[in-house]
C-alpha positions in Angstrom: -103.6 -19.3 29.8 -105.2 -21.2 32.6 -108.8 -19.9 33.2 -110.4 -18.8 36.6 -112.8 -21.9 36.7 -109.9 -24.2 36.0 -107.8 -22.8 38.5 -110.6 -22.8 41.3 -111.6 -26.5 40.2 -107.9 -27.7 40.8 -107.5 -25.6 44.4 -110.8 -26.9 46.1 -109.8 -30.6 46.2 -106.8 -29.1 48.8 -108.9 -28.6 51.3 -112.2 -30.5 51.1 -111.0 -33.9 51.9 -109.0 -33.3 55.3 -112.2 -31.1 56.6 -114.6 -34.0 55.6 -112.3 -36.8 57.1 -111.9 -34.7 60.3 -115.7 -33.9 60.6 -116.6 -37.3 59.7 -114.4 -38.9 62.0 -115.2 -36.8 64.7 -119.3 -37.3 64.4 -119.0 -41.1 63.8 -116.7 -41.0 67.4 -119.6 -38.8 69.4 -122.1 -40.3 68.1 -120.8 -44.0 68.8 -119.4 -42.9 72.3 -122.9 -41.3 73.3 -124.7 -44.0 72.1 -123.4 -47.2 71.6 -123.5 -48.2 75.0 -127.3 -47.5 75.1 -127.4 -49.9 72.2 -125.9 -52.8 73.6 -127.4 -52.8 76.7 -130.7 -53.2 74.8 -129.6 -55.7 72.8 -127.6 -57.8 75.4 -129.5 -59.9 77.9 -126.8 -59.9 80.3 -123.4 -58.5 81.2 -121.4 -61.3 79.4 -122.9 -60.8 76.5 -122.8 -56.9 77.0 -118.9 -57.5 77.7 -118.7 -59.7 74.3 -120.9 -56.8 72.4 -118.7 -54.2 74.0 -115.5 -55.9 72.4 -116.9 -56.1 69.0 -118.1 -52.6 69.6 -114.2 -51.4 69.5 -113.5 -53.8 66.8 -116.9 -52.2 64.4 -115.3 -49.1 65.6 -111.9 -49.5 64.4 -113.1 -50.8 61.2 -115.5 -48.1 60.8 -113.4 -45.6 61.1 -110.6 -47.0 59.1 -113.2 -47.6 56.1 -114.4 -43.8 56.3 -110.3 -43.0 56.8 -109.7 -45.3 53.4 -113.1 -43.5 51.3 -111.6 -40.3 52.3 -107.7 -40.8 51.6 -109.3 -42.5 48.1 -110.9 -39.4 47.7 -108.0 -37.3 48.2 -105.6 -38.7 45.9 -107.7 -38.8 43.3 -108.0 -34.9 43.7 -104.5 -34.8 43.7 -104.2 -36.7 40.7 -106.4 -34.4 38.8 -104.5 -31.2 40.0 -101.6 -32.5 38.9 -102.8 -34.1 35.9 -104.2 -30.2 35.0 -100.9 -28.7 35.9 -98.9 -30.9 33.8 -101.4 -30.1 30.9 -100.9 -26.5 31.6 -96.9 -26.9 31.5 -97.3 -28.5 28.7 -99.6 -26.1 26.9 -97.4 -23.0 27.9 -94.3 -25.5 26.4 -96.2 -25.6 23.3 -96.8 -21.9 23.0 -93.4 -21.1 23.7 -92.0 -23.3 21.5 -94.2 -21.9 18.5 -93.1 -18.7 19.3 -89.5 -19.7 19.4 -89.6 -21.7 15.9 -92.0 -18.9 14.4 -89.3 -15.9 15.3 -87.0 -14.8 12.7 -84.5 -14.3 15.2 -82.2 -17.2 16.2 -83.3 -17.9 20.2 -80.9 -20.6 21.5 -80.0 -21.5 25.3 -76.4 -23.4 26.4 -75.4 -25.0 29.9 -72.3 -23.9 31.7 -70.3 -25.9 29.3 -71.6 -24.3 26.2 -73.3 -26.7 24.6 -76.5 -25.9 23.0 -79.9 -27.3 24.7 -81.9 -25.5 23.5 -82.1 -23.9 19.0 -84.8 -22.9 17.3 -85.7 -23.6 13.9 -83.6 -20.6 12.9 -80.6 -21.1 14.9 -80.7 -24.6 12.8 -80.9 -23.0 9.2 -78.3 -20.5 10.0 -75.8 -23.4 11.1 -77.5 -25.3 8.3 -77.4 -28.5 10.9 -80.5 -30.6 11.9 -81.9 -30.0 15.7 -80.3 -33.4 16.8 -76.6 -32.7 15.8 -76.9 -29.1 17.3 -77.8 -29.9 20.7 -75.1 -31.4 23.2 -72.4 -29.5 20.8 -70.3 -26.1 21.2 -70.0 -23.5 18.8 -66.6 -25.0 17.6 -68.7 -27.7 15.9 -70.9 -25.1 13.9 -68.8 -22.0 13.3 -65.3 -21.0 12.3 -62.4 -21.5 14.7 -62.0 -17.5 15.3 -65.3 -16.7 15.4 -66.2 -19.6 17.9 -63.3 -18.3 19.8 -65.2 -14.7 19.9 -68.6 -16.4 20.6 -67.1 -18.5 23.8 -65.3 -15.2 25.2 -68.8 -13.4 24.9 -70.5 -16.2 26.8 -68.0 -16.4 29.5 -68.7 -12.7 29.9 -72.3 -13.2 30.1 -71.6 -16.1 32.6 -69.2 -14.0 34.7 -71.4 -10.4 34.9 -74.8 -12.4 35.6 -76.1 -9.3 33.5 -78.2 -9.0 30.0 -75.4 -8.0 27.5 -76.0 -6.9 24.1 -73.4 -7.0 21.0 -73.0 -7.2 17.5 -71.5 -10.5 16.2 -70.0 -11.2 12.4 -71.1 -14.8 11.7 -70.7 -17.4 8.6 -73.8 -19.1 8.1 -75.8 -20.5 5.6 -76.2 -17.2 4.1 -72.7 -16.3 4.0 -71.0 -13.6 6.4 -73.4 -11.8 8.3 -73.9 -9.2 11.1 -76.1 -10.1 14.1 -77.3 -8.3 17.3 -76.8 -10.7 19.8 -79.0 -10.4 23.2 -77.4 -13.1 25.7 -78.3 -13.3 29.5 -77.8 -15.9 32.3 -80.2 -18.7 32.8 -81.0 -19.4 36.8 -82.1 -22.6 38.2 -84.7 -23.2 40.8 -82.0 -22.5 43.5 -81.3 -18.7 41.9 -77.9 -20.1 40.6 -76.5 -19.6 36.8 -77.0 -23.0 34.9 -76.0 -21.5 31.6 -77.2 -18.9 29.6 -80.0 -18.0 26.9 -79.8 -15.9 23.7 -81.4 -14.3 20.5 -79.9 -13.1 17.6 -81.2 -11.0 15.1 -79.7 -10.5 11.5 -79.0 -6.7 10.9 -77.0 -7.2 7.9 -79.1 -5.5 5.4 -80.1 -2.3 8.7 -76.2 -2.1 8.7 -75.9 -1.7 5.0 -78.8 0.8 4.6 -76.9 2.7 7.7 -74.2 2.5 6.1 -75.6 3.7 2.8 -77.3 6.4 4.8 -73.8 7.6 6.3 -72.3 7.8 3.2 -75.3 10.1 1.8 -74.8 11.9 4.7 -71.4 12.6 4.0 -71.5 13.1 0.5 -74.5 15.8 1.4 -72.4 17.4 3.6 -68.7 17.2 2.0 -69.9 17.5 -1.7 -68.6 20.6 -3.4 -72.3 21.3 -4.8 -74.7 23.4 -3.0 -78.1 21.3 -1.9 -80.9 22.3 -0.2 -84.0 20.3 0.7 -87.3 22.0 0.8 -90.7 21.0 1.7 -93.5 20.6 -0.6 -94.2 24.2 -0.1 -90.7 25.2 -1.0 -89.6 25.6 2.9 -85.8 25.3 3.0 -85.7 21.8 5.6 -81.5 21.3 5.3 -78.7 22.6 3.5 -74.9 21.7 3.2 -71.6 23.0 3.6 -71.2 24.1 0.3 -74.6 25.8 -0.1 -73.2 28.1 2.9 -70.0 28.5 1.4 -71.4 29.5 -1.8 -74.5 31.2 -0.9 -73.5 32.9 2.7 -76.4 31.7 4.4 -76.1 29.7 7.6 -79.0 27.0 8.5 -80.0 29.9 10.6 -80.4 31.8 8.0 -81.9 29.5 5.7 -83.9 26.7 7.2 -87.5 27.5 7.2 -87.5 30.0 4.5 -87.5 29.6 0.9 -85.7 30.0 -2.2 -86.8 33.5 -3.0 -84.1 34.9 -0.5 -81.6 34.0 -3.4 -82.9 35.5 -6.5 -81.0 38.3 -8.2 -83.8 40.2 -10.0 -81.8 39.2 -12.9 -84.6 37.0 -14.3 -88.2 37.9 -15.0 -91.7 35.7 -13.9 -91.8 34.2 -16.7 -88.6 32.1 -16.2 -89.8 30.9 -12.8 -92.6 29.8 -14.5 -91.2 27.5 -16.6 -89.1 26.4 -14.0 -92.3 25.1 -12.2 -94.2 24.5 -15.4 -91.5 21.6 -15.7 -91.4 20.4 -12.2 -94.8 19.7 -12.1 -95.0 18.0 -15.7 -91.3 16.2 -15.9 -90.6 16.1 -11.9 -87.2 18.1 -13.0 -85.8 21.2 -14.0 -82.2 22.2 -14.6 -80.4 25.3 -16.1 -78.0 28.2 -15.9 -79.5 30.6 -13.1 -78.0 34.0 -12.1 -78.9 34.0 -7.8 -77.7 36.5 -5.3 -75.4 35.6 -2.3 -75.9 37.0 1.1 -73.2 39.9 0.7 -75.3 41.0 -2.3 -72.9 39.5 -5.1 -74.5 38.1 -8.2 -73.1 34.8 -9.5 -74.3 32.2 -12.1 -74.8 28.7 -11.2 -76.0 25.7 -12.8 -79.1 24.4 -10.9 -80.6 21.0 -11.2 -83.8 20.8 -9.4 -86.0 17.4 -8.9 -89.6 16.6 -7.3 -89.2 13.7 -4.6 -92.5 11.8 -4.1 -93.6 8.9 -1.8 -94.2 5.7 -2.4 -97.7 6.3 -3.5 -96.3 9.4 -5.9 -97.4 12.0 -3.5 -95.0 15.2 -3.7 -93.1 15.5 -0.3 -89.8 17.4 -0.9 -88.2 19.2 -4.0 -84.0 18.7 -3.9 -81.8 21.6 -5.6 -78.2 20.8 -6.2 -76.3 23.8 -7.7 -72.8 24.5 -9.1 -71.2 27.8 -8.6 -70.0 28.9 -12.5 -68.3 31.7 -11.6 -64.7 30.4 -12.9 -66.2 28.4 -15.6 -68.0 31.9 -17.2 -64.6 33.1 -16.8 -62.7 30.3 -18.6 -65.6 30.5 -21.4 -64.8 34.1 -22.1 -61.0 33.6 -22.0 -61.4 30.2 -24.4 -63.6 33.0 -26.7 -61.0 34.9 -26.5 -58.0 32.5 -27.3 -60.5 30.8 -30.2 -61.0 34.4 -31.6 -57.5 36.4 -30.9 -54.5 35.9 -31.6 -52.7 35.1 -28.2 -48.9 36.7 -29.3 -50.8 40.3 -30.7 -53.8 40.1 -29.4 -55.4 40.7 -32.7 -58.1 39.1 -34.3 -57.5 35.5 -35.6 -58.4 33.9 -38.8 -61.6 32.9 -37.9 -63.0 36.1 -35.8 -61.4 38.0 -39.2 -63.7 35.4 -41.4 -66.3 36.3 -39.3 -66.0 40.2 -39.4 -65.4 39.9 -42.6 -68.6 38.3 -43.8 -70.5 40.9 -41.7 -68.7 44.1 -43.5 -69.2 42.3 -46.9 -73.1 42.2 -45.9 -73.1 45.7 -44.7 -71.2 47.0 -47.7 -73.7 45.6 -50.1 -76.8 46.4 -48.2 -75.5 50.1 -48.1 -74.0 50.0 -51.8 -70.4 50.9 -50.6 -66.7 49.7 -51.3 -64.7 47.1 -48.9 -61.2 46.1 -49.2 -58.9 43.2 -48.1 -55.4 44.1 -47.8 -53.4 40.8 -47.5 -50.1 41.4 -45.8 -47.0 39.1 -45.6 -43.2 40.0 -44.4 -40.6 39.8 -46.4 -37.0 38.5 -44.7 -38.8 37.6 -41.6 -38.1 34.3 -41.7 -34.5 34.8 -41.7 -34.3 37.0 -38.8 -36.5 34.5 -36.8 -34.5 31.7 -37.5 -31.2 33.7 -36.6 -31.9 35.4 -33.9 -34.4 33.0 -32.5 -38.0 33.0 -32.1 -38.3 35.0 -29.0 -37.0 37.7 -31.0 -39.3 37.0 -33.8 -42.3 37.3 -31.8 -41.3 40.6 -30.5 -40.9 41.3 -34.1 -44.4 40.9 -34.7 -45.8 42.4 -31.9 -44.2 45.8 -33.0 -45.2 45.3 -36.6 -48.6 44.6 -35.3 -48.7 47.8 -33.5 -47.5 49.9 -35.9 -49.8 48.9 -38.3 -52.6 49.7 -36.3 -51.2 53.1 -35.6 -51.8 53.6 -39.6 -55.6 52.3 -39.3 -58.7 54.0 -38.5 -60.6 53.0 -35.2 -63.2 51.4 -37.4 -60.2 49.6 -39.6 -60.0 46.0 -39.0 -56.7 44.3 -38.2 -55.9 40.9 -37.5 -53.3 38.0 -37.7 -53.7 35.0 -40.1 -50.6 33.5 -38.8 -47.2 33.4 -39.0 -46.3 36.2 -40.5 -49.4 37.1 -42.2 -51.6 39.9 -41.3 -55.1 41.3 -42.7 -56.4 44.6 -42.8 -60.4 44.8 -43.7 -61.8 48.5 -44.5 -65.1 50.1 -45.7 -64.0 52.1 -48.6 -66.0 55.5 -49.0 -63.5 56.5 -51.1 -62.9 53.7 -53.6 -59.5 51.8 -54.8 -57.3 55.1 -54.5 -58.3 55.3 -50.7 -56.8 51.8 -50.3 -53.7 52.5 -52.7 -52.9 55.0 -50.2 -53.5 53.3 -47.2 -51.4 50.2 -48.5 -48.4 52.7 -49.2 -48.7 53.9 -45.3 -48.6 50.3 -44.4 -45.8 49.6 -46.5 -43.9 52.4 -44.7 -44.5 51.4 -41.3 -43.4 47.9 -41.7 -40.3 49.3 -43.5 -39.2 51.3 -40.6 -36.2 49.9 -38.5 -37.1 47.7 -35.4 -34.4 47.6 -32.7 -33.6 44.3 -31.8 -32.9 43.0 -28.1 -28.9 42.8 -27.5 -28.6 45.8 -29.9 -28.9 46.0 -33.8 -31.8 46.6 -36.0 -34.1 44.4 -38.5 -34.9 45.9 -41.0 -38.0 44.2 -43.1 -40.3 45.1 -45.9 -44.2 43.8 -46.8 -45.8 42.0 -50.0 -49.4 43.2 -49.8 -52.3 42.0 -51.5 -55.5 44.0 -52.5 -59.0 42.6 -53.3 -61.9 45.4 -53.8 -65.4 44.7 -53.1 -67.5 44.5 -55.1 -65.0 45.6 -58.3 -63.7 41.9 -58.0 -66.3 39.9 -58.1 -66.4 38.3 -55.0 -69.3 37.6 -53.3 -68.1 36.2 -49.7 -64.9 36.2 -47.8 -63.1 33.1 -48.6 -63.6 34.4 -52.3 -62.1 37.9 -51.0 -59.1 36.0 -48.9 -58.2 34.0 -51.9 -58.2 36.7 -54.2 -55.8 38.9 -52.0 -53.4 36.2 -51.1 -53.0 35.4 -55.1 -52.3 39.4 -55.3 -49.9 39.3 -52.5 -48.3 36.6 -54.4 -48.0 38.6 -57.5 -46.4 41.6 -55.4 -43.4 38.9 -54.3 -43.2 38.0 -57.6 -42.6 41.2 -58.6 -39.7 42.2 -56.1 -41.6 42.7 -52.9 -41.7 45.7 -50.9 -44.9 46.7 -52.9 -48.8 46.1 -53.3 -50.7 44.5 -55.9 -54.5 44.7 -56.6 -56.2 41.6 -57.6 -56.9 41.1 -61.6 -59.3 38.4 -62.6 -55.6 37.0 -64.6 -54.6 35.8 -61.0 -56.9 32.9 -60.1 -55.8 31.7 -63.9 -52.2 31.6 -62.0 -53.6 30.5 -58.7 -55.5 27.4 -60.8 -52.5 26.7 -62.5 -50.5 26.6 -59.4 -52.7 24.4 -57.9 -52.5 21.8 -61.0 -48.7 22.0 -60.9 -48.6 21.0 -57.4 -50.8 18.2 -57.9 -48.6 17.0 -61.4 -45.7 17.5 -58.9 -47.0 15.3 -56.4 -47.1 12.5 -58.6 -44.1 13.4 -60.8 -41.9 11.1 -58.6 -43.9 7.8 -59.1 -43.8 8.4 -62.7 -40.0 8.7 -63.4 -40.2 12.5 -64.4 -37.6 13.8 -62.5 -33.7 14.1 -64.4 -30.6 15.6 -63.0 -28.6 18.0 -64.9 -24.7 18.9 -64.1 -23.3 22.2 -64.0 -19.3 21.7 -64.1 -16.9 24.0 -62.1 -13.4 24.3 -63.1 -10.4 24.9 -61.4 -9.5 28.2 -61.4 -6.0 28.0 -62.5 -6.0 25.4 -65.0 -9.8 25.6 -66.4 -10.1 22.0 -65.7 -13.5 20.0 -64.7 -13.1 19.4 -61.4 -16.6 18.6 -60.1 -20.2 19.0 -60.9 -23.4 20.2 -59.0 -26.7 18.1 -59.6 -29.3 20.5 -60.5 -33.0 18.8 -60.3 -35.3 19.1 -63.5 -38.9 18.0 -64.1 -40.1 16.8 -67.4 -43.5 16.9 -66.8 -45.8 14.5 -69.1 -47.4 16.2 -72.0 -45.7 19.6 -71.0 -42.2 19.4 -70.9 -39.1 20.7 -69.2 -40.8 22.9 -66.3 -38.5 25.7 -64.6 -37.0 24.7 -61.3 -38.0 28.5 -60.5 -41.8 27.0 -60.4 -41.5 23.9 -58.8 -38.7 23.8 -56.1 -40.3 26.4 -54.2 -44.0 24.5 -53.9 -41.9 21.3 -53.5 -40.1 23.1 -50.5 -43.1 24.4 -48.8 -44.8 20.6 -48.5 -43.6 17.4 -47.4 -42.6 16.5 -51.2 -39.5 17.9 -51.3 -38.4 15.0 -48.5 -38.8 12.3 -51.2 -37.4 14.5 -54.0 -34.3 15.5 -52.1 -33.9 11.6 -51.2 -34.1 10.8 -54.9 -31.7 13.4 -56.0 -29.3 12.0 -53.6 -29.9 8.5 -54.7 -29.6 9.5 -58.5 -26.3 11.2 -58.1 -24.5 8.4 -56.4 -25.9 5.9 -59.1 -24.6 8.4 -62.0 -21.1 8.3 -59.5 -21.5 4.6 -59.9 -21.9 4.7 -63.6 -19.0 6.8 -64.5 -16.6 5.0 -62.3 -18.3 1.4 -64.2 -17.3 3.2 -67.7 -13.8 3.8 -66.8 -14.5 7.8 -66.6 -12.6 9.8 -64.0 -14.5 10.1 -61.1 -15.7 13.8 -60.0 -17.0 15.5 -56.7 -20.7 16.0 -57.2 -22.5 18.8 -55.1 -26.0 18.1 -53.8 -28.4 20.8 -52.6 -30.4 20.1 -49.7 -33.4 21.8 -48.8 -34.1 23.3 -44.8 -37.1 21.0 -44.5 -34.9 17.7 -45.7 -32.1 19.0 -43.3 -34.6 19.6 -40.3 -35.8 15.9 -41.2 -33.0 14.9 -38.9 -32.3 11.8 -40.7 -30.4 13.2 -43.7 -27.1 11.1 -42.7 -29.3 8.0 -43.0 -30.3 8.7 -46.7 -27.2 10.0 -47.6 -24.9 6.6 -46.3 -28.0 4.1 -47.4 -27.0 5.6 -50.8 -23.5 5.2 -50.7 -23.9 1.8 -49.5 -26.5 0.6 -52.1 -24.1 2.2 -55.0 -20.6 1.5 -53.8 -20.0 5.1 -53.6 -17.0 6.6 -51.6 -17.9 9.6 -49.6 -15.3 11.7 -50.6 -17.2 12.2 -54.0 -19.8 13.9 -52.8 -20.2 17.6 -51.6 -23.4 18.5 -49.3 -24.8 22.2 -50.0 -26.1 23.9 -47.3 -27.5 27.4 -46.6 -26.6 29.9 -44.1 -30.4 30.3 -42.8 -30.4 26.4 -42.7 -27.1 26.4 -40.1 -28.4 29.6 -37.8 -31.6 27.5 -37.1 -31.1 25.4 -33.8 -27.3 25.6 -33.3 -26.7 22.7 -31.6 -28.9 20.3 -33.4 -27.3 21.8 -36.8 -23.6 21.4 -35.4 -24.8 17.4 -34.2 -26.1 16.2 -37.8 -22.9 18.2 -39.4 -20.8 16.0 -37.4 -22.3 12.9 -38.4 -22.2 14.0 -42.2 -18.3 14.5 -41.4 -17.9 11.2 -40.1 -19.5 9.9 -43.4 -16.7 11.6 -44.9 -18.7 13.7 -47.2 -17.3 17.6 -48.0 -19.7 20.2 -46.6 -20.4 23.6 -48.8 -22.0 26.7 -47.5 -24.1 28.0 -50.8 -24.7 31.7 -51.2 -22.7 32.9 -48.8 -22.8 36.5 -47.6 -26.7 37.0 -48.9 -28.5 35.8 -45.8 -28.4 37.2 -41.9 -24.4 35.8 -41.8 -22.6 35.4 -38.5 -19.0 34.8 -38.9 -18.9 32.7 -35.7 -20.5 29.3 -37.0 -17.8 29.6 -40.0 -15.3 28.6 -37.3 -17.9 26.5 -35.4 -19.0 24.4 -37.9 -17.4 21.7 -39.9 -17.5 23.7 -43.0 -14.8 22.7 -46.2 -15.9 25.4 -48.9 -17.7 28.6 -49.2 -19.4 29.3 -52.5 -19.8 33.4 -53.6 -23.3 33.9 -54.4 -23.8 35.0 -58.2 -25.0 38.2 -56.8 -21.5 39.7 -56.2 -20.2 38.1 -59.2 -22.1 40.1 -61.2 -20.9 43.0 -60.1 -17.0 42.5 -60.9 -16.0 44.8 -64.0 -19.6 46.9 -64.0 -21.0 49.7 -62.6 -19.2 53.0 -60.9 -15.9 53.1 -59.4 -15.7 51.7 -55.6 -18.9 49.6 -56.2 -18.6 47.1 -52.8 -19.5 43.7 -55.1 -15.4 43.2 -55.9 -14.7 44.6 -52.4 -16.9 42.0 -50.6 -15.8 39.1 -53.2 -12.1 40.1 -52.1 -13.4 39.8 -48.2 -14.9 36.6 -48.7 -11.8 34.8 -50.5 -9.3 36.3 -48.0 -11.6 35.4 -44.9 -12.2 31.6 -46.4 -8.4 31.1 -47.2 -7.3 32.3 -43.6 -9.8 29.7 -42.4 -8.5 27.0 -44.4 -11.6 26.7 -46.5 -11.7 26.8 -50.3 -14.1 29.2 -52.5 -16.2 28.3 -55.1 -17.6 31.6 -57.3 -20.6 31.0 -59.1 -22.8 32.7 -62.2 -19.0 33.4 -64.0 -20.1 34.6 -67.1 -17.6 36.5 -68.6 -13.6 36.3 -69.0 -13.1 39.8 -66.8 -15.2 37.9 -64.0 -12.9 34.3 -64.1 -9.6 36.8 -64.8 -10.7 38.7 -61.7 -11.7 35.8 -59.5 -8.4 34.1 -60.1 -5.9 36.9 -59.5 -7.8 37.4 -55.9 -6.9 33.0 -55.6 -10.6 32.1 -55.7 -9.8 28.2 -56.2 -13.0 27.2 -58.4 -15.5 28.6 -60.6 -18.9 28.0 -62.1 -21.4 29.6 -64.2 -22.3 29.9 -68.0 -18.8 30.3 -68.8 -17.4 27.2 -68.3 -20.9 25.4 -69.0 -24.4 25.2 -68.7 -26.1 22.5 -66.8 -26.7 19.6 -69.0 -27.4 15.6 -68.9 -24.8 13.6 -67.4 -24.5 12.1 -71.1 -22.9 15.7 -72.1 -21.0 16.0 -69.4 -19.0 12.4 -69.5 -18.0 13.4 -73.3 -16.6 16.7 -72.0 -14.6 14.7 -69.2 -13.6 12.3 -72.4 -12.5 15.2 -74.5 -10.4 16.9 -71.0 -9.1 13.1 -70.7 -7.9 13.2 -74.5 -4.8 15.9 -74.4 -3.6 14.3 -70.9 -3.5 10.5 -72.3 -1.6 12.3 -75.6 0.9 13.8 -73.3 1.6 11.1 -71.1 2.2 9.3 -74.7 4.2 11.4 -76.0 8.4 10.9 -75.8 
C-alpha cells in the first residue's frame, strides 16, 4: 500500500510549478514595466542611446522571461517524471503482491482472453496441467485437457462471457493428480472502457470434500435406514438423535425421545447392579454389549441385544454415547423352537434321545440320593417296518403317534416317556415298589401296543413290542449310558425269545453283547480274509425227483472259531453296509461256480441267489449281476434272484424299474417266503415275477395238527393262484414223504428241503449230479 506522505509528495508538484511560473512571470513583468524606463533614462545620455537601450530592454525581457520559463518548465518536467516513477513503483509493487498471492494460493487462478487462450496462470494451475507457464500461456483448454473436458470448459466459459455475471459450478477434470472435482468461480474481465476483454477464474480442488460429503451422506443413509435401532446421546446421557428403526422398535418418536435419557426405556427387570456394571465397562473400556430387556412406549417388555460405545473428541474428551440395538424377540422365539427341536421328537412331541439321557441322569442322581430304585424300559416295536414299508411312511408316522399316545396313557404323570428314534421308545420310572412294579408296568405297555390300530383307508395294524428292562441300582449301573446299554441288551433277549414279551437285564447279557461286538468286528474282515463259502441246497422236480436247480446259501468259516451259523452273522451284515460287499461276492461266486461246472462238462443248473433288502435298495444290482455274468461267461438264464415281499412293497415304482432291468438281463425272479409278510396280490400281476416260493412255515403244517388246520388250505390256495398267474411254485422246508406227496398231488412244480438234501459244498452237489446223470446215460446206451 502507498503511504499518505508518499501520496502528498507526489501530488504537490502537480500544482507548484504552474503557480510559481505565473507569479514569477507577473512579478518580473510588473517590475520591468514600472522601473525599466527610469533605469534606461538614468543610464542614457541622449535619446538615441535611450532608443537603443529600449530595444535592448525588449530583447533582455524576452530572454529573461524565456530563461524563467525554461527553468520553471524543467522543474515541472522533473516533478512529473518523479511522480510517474513513484506511480510505476507502486504498480509494480501491487503486481508483485498479486503475483505472490496468486502463486501462493492452493487454488488454481487463471485468466483467458476472448478466444479462450490463457493469458495468466498461477503456479498451481501450471502444476495441475503438468505444463510450464510458457507453454500454458497463449494456448486454449484443448491443448491441456482431454477433448470432452475441453469442450465442457469452452461451453462454461462462453456462458460466463455471454451473461457477464460471476458464475460458480463443479467441474470434473483430469489433471496430474488424476480425475478430480473442482469448484470453479469464473467472471468477466473488463477493459478500461468497460468492455469485456476476457474472463478470470479460480478453481478449488474439492475432491476430498466431496468424498467426505459422500461418506457423511452414506453414514446418514445407513443411520436412518439400518434395521438396528440407533440413538446418540451427549456426555450427560441426553438423547440427541435417533433413527427410524429406534422409533419402529420402541414406539418413541423424535419428539418423545430427544432431550430425554435412556431411562425411559428401562423395563424394571434389571437391578441397579446390572446398570452399574454397564456404566463401569463404559468408563473403563469405552464399550459394553449384552442382552437387555427394555420397555416399549406401549408398555410391552422385549429383549434386545445392545451395544453402547463411548465417543470422544481428538483430545480424548468424552463427547457422546452411541447405542445400537437389535430387537431379538424373534431370535428368542427361534431359540426356544430350536431348543425344543434339539430336545423333543418332532413327530410325537416326546423327549428325544438327548433329553432322555439328561433326564435319566437326573433320575439316577435322585434315586442314589434318596436310596430308591429307578428303572429303564427299552421298547422296540415288532413288525413296524413291514407296515411302514408296505403302507408308506405317512401311515407309519401316524402309527408311531398312536402308539406313543397309548404308552403315555398307561404311565403316571411323573414317569418319563421318550422316543429314541425309529420304532424305539424309552420309559424311565422311579420305583418305590421295586422290580415287581416295573414288571406290571411292562405288561400294561405290551397290552397297549397289542391293541389294533386303525389304518387310513381301512383295515387295522397289529403290532407287538419287545421290552428290555434295567433296574438301578440292582444291575450295577452307575450312569445313563450303562442303563441304556443294559436295557438294550435285555430288549434283544426278549426278541430272541419270541417277541411280544419283556425281559429283565441279567449279567450274562453283557457277555452276549460283547460277543456280538466281536462277531461284528470279525465279520467286517471276513471278506478280505476269504472266509466265506457257498453251500448249495438242491431243488428237485416234484414229478421226477431229479435235481433241476440249487439255492446258494452263504456260510462263514471264521478263522480260529469254525463255522458260524447264518442266523448269527447275516442279520448283523444286513443292518450295516457290509451286506453290499458280501452280496456282491455271493453273486460273483455263484457265477464262478457255474462256470466251473460248465468247464467240467457237468449239466448246468439254475442257481438261486438271495438278495438282501439293502443290496436291492442300493440301485446297482443289475450292474453287479451283469458284470459277474460277463466276467465268468455265464448265461443269465442260469441265475435266479430271490426277493422278499417287503423288498417289493417298498417304493414300488423304483422296485418295478429295477425288476425290469434284471429281466432285461435274462435272469429269473423268485418271490421268497410268500404269504409270511404283508402280502398284496396286486404286485404279483404288476411285477415280472417267475416263481413263488411257499414258506416252510406253511409246509410244516401239512399232515400235522388237527383236522381243518389252515396251513394245507393256504398251500392249496398259493399253488392255485400262482398257476392261474402263470407262475411256477417251489415249496421249501420239505422234510417228510407225506409233505412231498401232498405237494405233488396239488401240482407244486419244485421241492426243496432236507428230504432232498441239506446245503452242502459245490463238490458234493457235483457228485450227486454225476450220479443222477449216470442212469440217464446208461438208458441212452441200452439198445
